C-alpha positions in Angstrom: 92.6 116.6 -29.6 90.6 119.8 -29.1 89.8 121.6 -32.3 92.3 119.3 -34.0 95.1 121.4 -32.6 95.2 121.5 -28.8 95.0 118.9 -26.0 93.6 119.6 -22.6 97.1 119.5 -21.1 98.2 122.2 -23.6 95.1 124.3 -22.8 95.8 124.0 -19.1 99.4 125.0 -19.6 98.5 128.6 -20.6 94.8 129.2 -20.0 94.0 128.4 -16.4 94.1 132.1 -15.4 91.5 132.8 -18.1 89.2 130.3 -16.5 89.7 131.9 -13.1 88.9 135.3 -14.6 85.7 134.0 -16.1 84.6 132.6 -12.7 85.5 135.8 -10.9 83.6 137.8 -13.4 80.5 135.6 -13.2 80.5 136.1 -9.4 81.1 139.8 -9.6 78.4 140.5 -12.2 75.7 138.0 -11.6 76.0 136.6 -8.1 77.3 139.1 -5.6 75.0 142.0 -6.7 72.1 139.7 -5.7 73.5 138.5 -2.4 71.2 139.6 0.4 69.2 141.5 -2.2 67.1 138.8 -3.7 63.4 139.6 -4.4 60.8 136.9 -3.9 60.3 136.6 -7.7 64.0 135.8 -8.1 63.7 132.6 -6.1 62.1 129.4 -7.3 61.7 125.8 -6.1 62.8 122.9 -8.3 62.0 119.5 -6.8 60.8 121.0 -3.5 61.5 123.6 -0.7 65.0 122.2 -0.1 66.0 122.5 -3.8 66.1 126.2 -4.7 67.2 128.1 -7.7 67.7 131.9 -8.1 68.3 134.4 -10.8 71.9 134.4 -9.7 72.2 130.7 -10.4 70.7 131.0 -13.9 72.5 134.1 -15.0 75.9 133.1 -13.6 75.6 129.7 -15.4 74.6 131.4 -18.7 77.6 133.7 -18.4 80.0 130.8 -17.7 78.5 128.6 -20.4 79.3 131.2 -23.0 82.7 132.2 -21.6 84.0 128.7 -21.1 82.8 127.5 -24.4 84.7 130.3 -26.1 87.9 129.6 -24.2 87.9 126.0 -25.3 86.4 125.4 -28.8 84.9 122.0 -29.1 84.1 121.7 -25.5 80.6 121.2 -23.9 79.2 122.8 -20.8 77.1 120.7 -18.4 75.6 123.1 -15.8 73.2 122.3 -13.0 70.4 124.5 -14.2 70.7 123.4 -17.8 70.5 119.7 -16.7 67.4 120.6 -14.7 65.8 122.0 -17.8 67.0 119.1 -20.0 68.3 116.0 -18.2 69.7 114.5 -21.4 72.5 117.1 -21.4 74.1 115.3 -18.5 75.1 112.5 -20.8 77.9 114.6 -22.2 80.0 113.8 -19.1 80.2 110.2 -20.4 81.3 111.3 -23.9 84.7 112.0 -25.4 84.5 115.7 -25.8 86.0 118.0 -23.2 83.3 118.9 -20.7 83.0 121.9 -18.3 81.0 120.9 -15.3 79.5 124.0 -13.7 77.7 124.7 -10.4 77.1 128.5 -10.5 76.0 128.7 -6.9 76.9 125.7 -4.8 75.0 126.3 -1.6 71.9 128.0 -3.0 70.0 127.5 0.2 72.7 129.4 2.1 72.8 132.1 -0.6 69.1 132.6 -0.4 69.3 133.0 3.4 72.1 135.5 3.3 74.7 133.0 4.6 78.2 133.5 3.0 78.8 129.7 2.9 78.4 129.3 -0.9 80.8 129.0 -3.8 81.1 128.7 -7.6 82.5 125.4 -8.9 83.9 124.6 -12.3 85.7 121.4 -13.4 87.2 120.5 -16.7 86.8 116.8 -17.6 87.2 114.4 -20.5 86.1 110.8 -20.7 85.0 110.9 -17.0 88.4 112.1 -15.8 88.7 115.4 -14.0 91.7 117.3 -15.3 91.3 120.6 -13.5 89.0 122.4 -11.0 88.2 125.9 -9.8 86.5 126.7 -6.5 85.6 130.3 -5.7 84.1 131.6 -2.4 83.2 135.1 -3.5 82.1 136.6 -0.1 85.6 135.9 1.3 87.4 136.1 -2.0 89.1 132.7 -1.6 90.1 130.9 -4.8 91.2 127.3 -4.9 92.5 125.5 -8.0 93.7 122.0 -8.7 95.4 120.5 -11.8 95.5 116.7 -12.2 99.1 115.7 -11.2 100.0 119.3 -10.5 98.7 119.9 -6.9 96.0 121.9 -5.2 96.3 125.5 -4.2 94.3 128.1 -2.3 95.1 131.7 -3.2 98.4 130.6 -4.6 99.4 128.5 -1.5 99.8 124.8 -2.0 97.4 122.7 0.0 98.2 119.5 2.0 95.3 117.7 3.6 97.5 115.8 6.1 96.0 113.2 8.4 93.6 113.5 11.4 95.1 114.2 14.8 95.4 110.9 16.7 93.0 110.6 19.6 90.7 113.4 18.4 87.2 112.7 17.2 86.8 112.5 13.4 84.7 115.4 12.1 82.6 114.1 9.2 80.2 116.3 7.1 77.2 114.2 6.1 74.3 114.5 3.7 71.1 116.1 4.9 68.4 113.6 5.8 66.0 114.9 3.2 68.5 114.0 0.5 68.8 110.3 1.6 67.0 107.0 1.1 66.1 104.8 4.1 69.1 102.5 3.3 71.4 105.5 3.2 70.0 106.8 6.5 70.9 103.5 8.0 74.4 103.6 6.6 74.9 107.1 8.0 73.9 105.8 11.4 77.1 103.8 11.4 78.9 107.2 12.0 77.0 107.6 15.3 79.9 106.0 17.3 82.6 106.8 19.7 85.4 108.7 18.1 83.3 110.2 15.3 81.6 113.6 15.3 79.1 113.8 12.3 77.4 117.0 11.3 75.2 118.1 8.4 77.0 119.5 5.4 76.8 122.9 4.0 78.0 123.8 0.5 79.7 120.6 -0.8 82.4 122.6 -2.6 83.4 124.3 0.6 83.4 121.1 2.6 85.8 119.6 0.1 88.0 122.7 0.4 87.9 122.3 4.2 89.3 118.7 3.7 92.0 119.9 1.3 93.0 122.4 4.0 93.1 119.8 6.7 90.3 121.6 8.6 87.7 118.8 8.1 88.4 115.1 8.3 85.9 113.5 5.9 82.5 113.7 4.2 79.8 111.0 3.8 77.6 112.0 0.9 74.6 110.2 -0.7 74.1 111.9 -4.0 76.0 111.7 -7.3 75.4 115.1 -9.1 78.8 115.8 -10.8 78.5 119.5 -10.4 78.6 119.2 -6.6 81.6 116.7 -6.5 83.9 116.9 -9.6 85.8 120.1 -8.6 86.1 119.2 -4.9 87.2 115.6 -5.4 90.1 116.6 -7.5 91.0 119.3 -5.0 91.0 116.8 -2.2 92.9 114.2 -4.2 95.6 116.7 -5.3 96.0 117.8 -1.7 96.8 114.3 -0.7 93.3 113.0 0.2 91.3 110.1 -1.0 87.7 109.1 -1.9 85.9 105.8 -1.8 82.3 104.6 -2.2 80.8 102.2 0.3 81.8 99.4 -2.2 85.4 100.3 -1.7 85.9 101.9 -5.1 86.9 105.5 -6.1 83.9 107.7 -6.8 83.1 108.0 -10.6 81.7 111.3 -11.9 80.1 109.4 -14.7 77.7 107.8 -12.1 76.7 104.3 -11.2 78.3 104.5 -7.8 77.3 102.5 -4.7 76.3 105.1 -2.1 77.1 106.6 0.3 80.7 107.6 -0.5 83.4 109.5 1.3 86.2 112.0 0.6 88.8 112.2 3.4 92.1 113.7 4.3 94.0 110.5 3.7 93.3 106.9 2.5 93.2 105.4 6.0 90.5 107.8 7.1 88.5 107.1 3.9 88.6 103.4 4.6 87.6 103.9 8.2 84.6 106.0 7.2 83.5 103.4 4.6 83.9 100.6 7.2 81.6 102.5 9.6 79.0 103.2 6.9 79.0 99.5 6.0 78.2 98.6 9.6 75.1 100.7 9.4 73.7 98.9 6.4 
């Protein structure tokens, strides 16, 4: 129970539009005014030059932390930037309280370079299960939502991922080399084969949306951060897709997965990608 009175299902029955409004407001007030207007002092490195954070990330996350917490009393917010400041906050994902998983700017590198390929991601979880997700691409004003057992939607239109076209190369978005270990690099080499067209991924959230729309066949990712994956994995699943780790198990947002893992338009494609990744190890 939430606040001893309301379950997650009851919350989702009448408050999903309030979550969407909070996401839109965070983007309108904290992200878009800084798009292509960032000053040098508003950009910092975290673990290195490929891991950036901006004032837009920090301020949008702060707004969403307050807004989402108010919408659902008793819930906890796990945001990318808060976890960077205090890694112990990530443990809430494994607890029993409802958890909002927030990536304020998914695709910060693109955002910094003035590329519109970024989004804001929010997922509502409990006990490691993703119950709902919100994906917003503010430059193009595209909004995708998913409710566990209730389908996936983009701007109000139901999404169906479908299956890849027979005889056409599989397009697979893959982790960047600087985010992978040597073993993972070898696994990804399994995709360098006839009938597969791998490419480096952009914003993970937007890649998941592409799969849910049937515009991308699969991913092959090598990192576990829940803020990058929780929202998109539910979106893909509710659109008819599937996700598997290289061990042949569904990806767990609580961690401990065998990597790489894939999300794909259908189960057969997920299994094919996993088989190819296994050949590379």
